[in-house]
C-alpha positions in Angstrom: -5.1 48.0 -9.7 -5.9 44.5 -9.7 -8.8 44.0 -11.9 -10.7 41.0 -11.1 -8.3 38.7 -9.7 -9.6 35.6 -8.6 -8.0 32.9 -6.2 -8.8 29.4 -5.1 -6.3 27.3 -2.8 -7.6 23.3 -1.6 -5.0 21.2 0.6 -6.1 18.3 1.8 -5.0 16.0 4.6 -6.6 12.8 4.3 -5.8 8.9 4.8 -7.9 6.3 2.8 -8.2 2.6 4.8 -9.9 -0.4 3.9 -10.6 -3.9 4.6 -11.7 -5.7 1.7 -9.5 -8.8 1.7 -7.6 -11.3 3.5 -3.8 -11.9 4.2 -4.4 -15.8 3.6 -7.2 -16.4 1.2 -8.1 -19.9 1.3 -5.5 -22.9 1.5 -3.9 -25.1 3.9 -6.4 -24.1 6.8 -4.4 -20.9 6.6 -7.6 -18.7 5.7 -8.2 -15.3 8.1 -10.9 -15.4 10.3 -11.2 -11.0 9.8 -10.4 -9.2 6.6 -7.0 -7.3 6.9 -7.2 -3.3 7.7 -4.6 -0.9 5.7 -3.8 2.0 3.5 -5.6 1.5 0.1 -3.5 1.6 -3.0 -5.0 5.2 -4.0 -4.5 6.5 -0.9 -2.4 10.5 -1.2 -2.2 11.9 2.5 -1.6 15.2 0.9 -3.4 16.8 -2.2 -2.9 20.9 -2.9 -4.6 22.5 -6.1 -4.1 26.3 -6.3 -6.1 28.2 -8.9 -6.8 31.6 -10.2 -8.2 34.1 -12.5 -6.8 37.7 -13.3 -8.2 40.2 -15.9 -5.2 41.9 -17.4 -4.6 45.5 -16.2 -4.5 46.9 -19.2 -7.5 48.4 -21.5 -11.2 49.9 -20.1 -10.6 50.0 -16.3 -7.2 48.9 -16.3 -3.9 51.0 -15.7 -2.8 51.0 -18.9 -5.4 52.8 -21.4 -8.0 53.0 -19.0 -10.3 54.8 -21.4 -9.7 52.8 -24.7 -12.7 52.0 -27.1 -13.0 51.5 -30.3 -10.9 50.2 -32.3 -8.3 50.6 -29.8 -10.3 48.9 -27.6 -11.2 46.2 -29.2 -7.5 45.4 -29.1 -6.5 46.2 -25.7 -9.9 45.1 -23.6 -11.2 41.7 -22.5 -7.8 40.4 -21.9 -7.7 37.7 -19.2 -4.8 34.9 -17.4 -5.9 31.8 -15.8 -3.6 28.9 -14.1 -4.1 25.7 -12.2 -1.4 23.9 -10.2 -1.2 20.6 -8.8 0.6 18.2 -6.8 0.1 15.2 -4.7 1.4 12.4 -2.7 3.0 9.4 -4.0 0.5 6.2 -3.7 1.5 3.1 -1.8 3.7 0.0 -2.9 2.7 -3.3 -3.0 5.2 -5.2 -1.0 6.1 -8.4 -2.3 4.0 -11.2 0.1 4.9 -14.5 -1.3 8.5 -13.8 0.2 9.8 -13.1 3.5 12.6 -9.9 3.7 15.1 -10.9 6.5 18.3 -9.1 6.3 20.9 -8.6 9.4 22.7 -5.8 7.6 19.5 -3.7 6.3 15.9 -3.8 8.4 13.7 -2.1 5.8 12.1 -2.6 2.9 13.3 0.8 1.8 16.9 1.9 0.9 19.2 3.9 3.5 18.9 7.7 3.5 19.3 9.7 0.9 20.0 6.5 -1.4 16.6 6.2 -2.9 16.4 6.6 -6.5 14.7 5.6 -9.8 17.3 2.5 -9.5 16.7 2.0 -6.2 13.4 3.1 -4.8 12.9 -0.3 -3.0 16.2 -1.7 -1.4 17.5 -4.3 -4.1 21.1 -4.3 -3.2 21.5 -8.1 -1.7 18.7 -10.4 -3.2 19.5 -13.1 -0.6 17.4 -10.6 1.6 14.3 -12.5 0.3 13.7 -16.1 1.0 10.7 -18.4 0.0 7.7 -19.0 3.0 8.7 -21.9 4.3 5.4 -24.6 2.5 1.8 -23.7 4.9 3.3 -20.6 6.3 0.9 -17.7 7.5 1.7 -14.3 5.9 1.9 -11.6 8.5 3.1 -9.1 6.6 0.2 -6.8 5.4 0.8 -5.6 1.6 0.8 -2.0 1.7 2.0 0.7 4.4 1.4 4.3 4.6 5.5 4.7 5.1 6.6 2.9 1.6 5.2 5.0 -1.2 6.0 5.7 -5.0 6.9 9.0 -6.0 4.8 12.1 -5.4 3.0 13.6 -8.1 5.5 16.3 -9.1 3.8 19.8 -9.1 1.8 20.3 -12.8 1.3 23.8 -14.1 -1.9 24.9 -16.7 -2.0 28.1 -18.3 -4.3 30.1 -20.2 -4.5 33.6 -22.3 -7.8 34.7 -23.5 -9.5 37.3 -25.0 -12.7 38.4 -25.3 -13.9 40.7 -28.3 -17.0 42.4 -28.0 -19.7 41.7 -30.8 -22.8 44.0 -31.9 -25.2 43.8 -29.0 -25.3 43.4 -25.4 -23.2 41.0 -23.6 -22.6 39.2 -26.8 -18.7 38.3 -27.3 -16.0 36.2 -29.4 -13.7 34.5 -26.8 -10.3 33.7 -28.3 -8.2 31.4 -25.2 -4.6 29.6 -25.5 -4.0 27.1 -23.1 -1.0 25.0 -22.2 -1.3 21.8 -20.2 2.1 20.7 -18.2 3.9 23.9 -18.6 7.2 22.5 -17.6 6.8 19.4 -19.7 7.2 17.4 -16.2 7.6 13.8 -16.0 5.5 11.9 -13.5 6.6 8.1 -13.0 5.0 4.9 -11.7 6.2 2.9 -8.8 8.7 0.4 -8.8 8.5 -2.9 -9.8 8.1 -5.6 -7.1 8.4 -8.9 -9.0 11.5 -11.4 -8.2 12.8 -9.6 -5.3 15.2 -12.3 -5.0 16.8 -11.6 -8.2 19.5 -8.5 -9.1 17.9 -6.1 -10.9 19.6 -5.5 -14.5 21.0 -2.4 -16.3 19.0 -1.4 -19.5 21.1 -0.4 -22.5 21.1 2.7 -24.2 19.9 4.7 -21.1 22.0 7.0 -18.6 22.7 5.1 -15.4 20.3 6.7 -12.7 17.6 7.6 -14.9 13.8 6.0 -15.5 14.2 2.9 -17.1 17.8 2.4 -16.7 17.7 -1.2 -14.9 14.7 -3.6 -14.9 13.7 -5.6 -11.9 12.8 -5.2 -8.1 12.7 -1.5 -7.2 13.7 -0.1 -10.3 11.4 2.8 -11.9 10.5 2.6 -15.5 10.6 4.8 -18.4 7.0 4.9 -18.7 5.2 8.5 -18.3 2.3 8.4 -16.4 1.4 11.7 -17.5 0.5 13.2 -20.4 3.6 15.8 -21.7 3.1 19.2 -22.7 0.1 19.9 -24.3 -1.2 23.3 -26.0 -4.6 24.4 -27.8 -6.5 27.2 -29.4 -10.2 27.4 -28.3 -12.7 30.2 -30.1 -16.1 30.7 -28.3 -19.0 32.4 -28.5 -20.5 34.1 -25.3 -24.0 35.6 -24.8 
């Protein structure tokens, strides 16, 4: 017996575009005649949420002790569980527009397929690939493109377990609820550094190679966690 199972799923497939800046914002007569059109820094093509609540099949109306009443009913009746699972795509990375990327041996800002990691989210093996603009050279590369993105927002799960105690009077309950957020203690990190791409990244002492924060400089992802670690709370509520 399901006894009050409610499910809610939402999936969004979208693209957020904007034209609110110039590639060449003044100086030396290089100002563009119109704004450039590109994905925004907040664009997330995929957004998933899966939530639900379930009245546990114990106590009155359930599979176990379905006729529970009195003291036994106070223990077994009105238990419910809830969950929310979320996951999202990564957001576009702002490319370094103060330098040109020209590398005959490597055609892309991204590393070779299968090599992308926390220490090389953007190609940083050869700093000589990045050259300073000659004076009065107009910018032609859009600073954000849809295929170069930061880490995806990995799935996060929140769970709750609640119990309602019947009080004197119709429809009056005392609800006790325990909630845990980020149950798996999943860590989500920000995008890579895009500063000084013409300088080789440097290893950071006392951090295991390959881990976030194990290098500093262009293409490296830092160790600062963007989401909250696992948290738990207990609440009491009077329902009437």
